[in-house]
N, C-alpha and C positions, 0 to 999 in steps of 0.2 A: 689339214697339212695338204696338198698335192705335195705328190712323193720323186715327180722328177726332178733328177736333177738333185736331189737331196744325198746327202753321206750321211751314212747309217756304221755304225760301227757293231757288232756279232759278235758275243762270244761262245764258239763250242759250233761254228760255224759244219761241221765233216758229219754232220749228220743227226737224225731225230726234227726235233723242232729251230732246230738251228740252220739248217743245213735246207727243209721247208720253208720257213721265212726268208733266208737267203734269196733262195731262188723264186719267191713269188718278189720280193723289193727290186731285184734286180729286172724280173718283168715289169715292174710299173715305173723302170728308170731311176731308179736310187743306184748310186755307188757306195757299193758295198765293201766295207773293211773286215771282214774274216781275222778275230783273234785265236790260236786252240794249237794244243800241241798235236793233232793229228792233222794235215794236209790235207782240201776236199779233194772228192774223187770227180768235181766238173770244173768246168773253166768258165769264163765270162767276160769281153772286156769292161765291163764297171766290176769285178770282182778283184780286191787285193787281199790277199793272204798275207799274214803274219805270223810263223811261228812263233808262240812265245805261253808261259803258262802262267796263267792269271793266278795263280797261288803266292806267285813272287813279283814284288814290289817294284824292285829293278825289271823285270821284262818287259810288264804294261808300261812302265814309261817308255823305253824303248819303242815297243808297240807303236805308242798313240805318235810317239812322236813320228816314227816314222809316217804314219798313215795323216799324219798332216802334211809330208814332205811333199805324200805323191797325192794326194786327193786337195789339198791345202789345208788352211785354218779352221776352217766355222762344222761344227760336227751337227745334225738335224736332229736324229737319233741315234736310240744307243741301248740294245736291248743285251740282257744280263741272263746270257740264258746254261752259261756252263754251268754245272752242276753233277752232284753224284748219292747217290747211299749207301750203304751199309744195313741188315737190319738182323737185329737179333737181341736176347737177352741186354742191360745195361753193363749188367756186374760181366759180364761176357765181351764187352762191346771191347778191342785191344785201343789202347791209345791213341796207338796212329790212325786208326781211322779216326775216330772222332776228330783228330787236330784234320786229318783232309776235308772232312765236310765240311768242317767251318774255314779251312783256308781258300777251297775251293768256292762254296756255295754262299759264305757272305764275304769274307777279305777279299775275296776278288770283286766282288760284285765291289763293294765298298771303292778301290782300288781305282776300276773304273770309272763310277761316283765321281771319287776327286777329281780325276781326271778334265772330265768333261764339261763338268759344271763348270769351271770357271769361262768359257768358250760360249757356253749355253748361254750364261748370264752376261757378258758381253755380245751378243748380240743380239737378247733380251727374244730366244726359240728357241726350243727344243722339247722334244719328248724323251722319256727313259723307260721305259719297261722293263721289267724286274721278274721271271721268273719265280714265282713261288711252289706250293702245291698244295694240295687238300689236305698234306700232311700239317701248314702250316695257320688250320683252323680248327682239328679238333686233335689232339691226344690219342696214341693208338699203340698197343701194346707188341713188344720188340719191335718200335720204332723210335722209339726215344731220342736214342742221339742223330736221328735225322731230323724226326720233328723241330727237335729246338733248333737246328739248322735255319729251319725254313721258316720258322718263329721266328730269328733274327730277322729273315729278308723282309717278313710284315713290317714287322717293327721298324725297322730304318727305313722302307718305302713311306709308312703311314706318315712319318714324322719330315722326311724329305718334300714330301707333298705339301707338307704346310710350312716349309722354308722357302720353297722356291715359285710358289704359283706366282706370287709380285713381281719375277721377274719373268712369266708369260716362258715360264717353263713345267711341262704334266709331268706327274710319276705319277706310273699305271703297272698296283703288281696285278698279276692271270696266278689264278690258283687253280693249276689242272689237278682232271681227276685222272686215272690209271689211261696212258697213252702209250700207244704200240712204236715203242720205241727199243732199243736196246737196253734202256738203264733198270730192268730186271736182273741187267747178266751179273748180281750181286745177290740175288736175291733165288737160289735154286727151286724154291717151292711155287712161284713164282712164271708162270712161261705169258710171252705177250700174247694176244690172241685181237681177232677183226672186232669183236664187240668194244674194245677199250677205244678210245680215242684217237682216230689219225693224226698225227704229226702235220698233213697241208692242211687239217681243217682247221688245227691250233693256231695255223701260221695264219688261216684267212681270218680269224680273230687279233689277232695282232696286228695285221694291217687296216682292218674294217677303224679298228681303235684307231690308231695310225694318221687315217684319212678323216676323223671326223672335224665337226669346224674350228677353230681356233680356242673360240671360246666353250669349247663341250669338251668336258675331261673325265673321265673313265676311269676312277682312283683306286680302284676292286673290283677286281674282274670275277668268278668263280666258275668253272665249267667244267662238268661232268657226261662219262658216258652213261647215257638212258640206263641201260640197262646193262651195266658191268658184265657182270655174268652170263650175257645172253638172255632170249626169251625163257618163259616159265609157263611148262604147261598149263593151265589155266583149264584142262579137261579135269 
């Protein structure tokens, strides 16, 4: 896909992977609409921010309506980036945290896909990027609730790509390992460090996937830091 003059919608653009992806797409000539609760700390003539909570269907509907009024009907790229995680023993996980993870990680993705797909089908062109996690590939202790939400992202993504490929719409599910963002704010035992993936590098991988030829489809993309805990002493 040639990215110049294409319209992208990204959820959660104020920081981390969402911010890095938005800035890189803007540098490629994209029009970027950002959906999120926190306004971005950067500006660009082709950046349009809509304050909205992806957990709320009515707010997502209103946000898509505003984006179309601002940029026009066509939607070429959707990056479902907004997400969060809480960690702990399953029986100690507050019900409110369970719902918050599923409302953000799963329902928000569903809402955005539901609103973007009719236009993408109509124009016979589009690419949806769903940000999952390596937690969608393997169960881990004290991460059960978060894993469950990200396995749902994986299942929806793999089903959806089969539904829409004949409409010339791509669906890519991205599985990043530990990334140096504020994602770990809810996990006091883990602090971000420089041996994690860098959000700018994850964004580059996303953009490279978007730029591949129209008949080239990356369905699942697993990326991990090579040495997530730093180099080992081999002496």
